[in-house]
N, C-alpha and C positions, 0 to 999 in steps of 0.2 A: 590490564584491560579485561582479561578473561575472568578474573575474580570479580571485577565490577559488574560485568555483564551477568555473571551467575547470581549476583546479589540482587539484581533488579527483577522485581516481580510486578508485572503490569497486568491490570485487569481491564484496562481501557484501551481501545483501539485509536488510531489516528483520528478517526471521525468523531470520537467522544463516546462511542457506544461501548457498553460493557461487553467484553469478549464473550462471556457466557450467554448473554442475551442474544448476541449476534449468532452464535452457534446454534442456539435453541431455535431462533427464528428462521434460520436457513438450513435446517436439517435436510430438507429435500434436495438441496444442491450439493450435499456432501456424500452422496451415494455412488456417483460414477466419476471416473477421472475427467470425462468431458465436461460435466457440470461443475466439478470442482475447479477446473481450469477457467471456465467462463466466470465463475464467482471471483476467482483470484484476479482475473483481468479487470473485472468491474471495480474491485477494491483498489487496484493499482491506478486505474483511470481516475477514481475519486481522489486518491492521494495526489496524483499529478495535478489535478485541477486545484486542490487546496493550496499546494505550494506555489503554483503559478499565480494564483490570486494574492497570496501573501507577498510574493515578490513584487507584484504590480502595485500593491498598497504600501510597500515599504518606502520610507523617506530616505533612510540612510543607505548608501551604496553597499556598505558591508553586509547589512541585513538582506538587501536585494540579492547580492551575490550568493549568500548562504542559501536562501530559499531557491534560487535558480539551480544551485548545485544539487540540492535535494531533489528538485524536480527532474533534473537529468538522471539521477539515480532511479527515480520512479519510471522514467521512460525506458531505461535499460531493463528494468524488471518486466515491464509490459512487453517489450520486444522479445525477451527470453520466453515469457509465457506464450506469446503468440506463435513463436517458432515451435514450441513444444506442442501446442494445440494443433498446429498444421501437420505435425508428424503423426499425431494420433488419429487424424481424420482419414 
């Protein structure tokens, strides 16, 4: 698995935006830990919304379950970021 993950090079984020374009457009939010955490939470929220919508639209139970599982992972990311943000304030 590690070899596979190392071989994958992605230039596009879950939202379909090119990573470099996103970083360039959001430079101002990459300067402080607080802003970076806010930006990260925004991305996780958008990803959560995406996977919940895909689950809702899925006809096959297997697909619905897969998207809901990914959504649950996004929820855990959002929870972890929220706790980290609360610790920093």
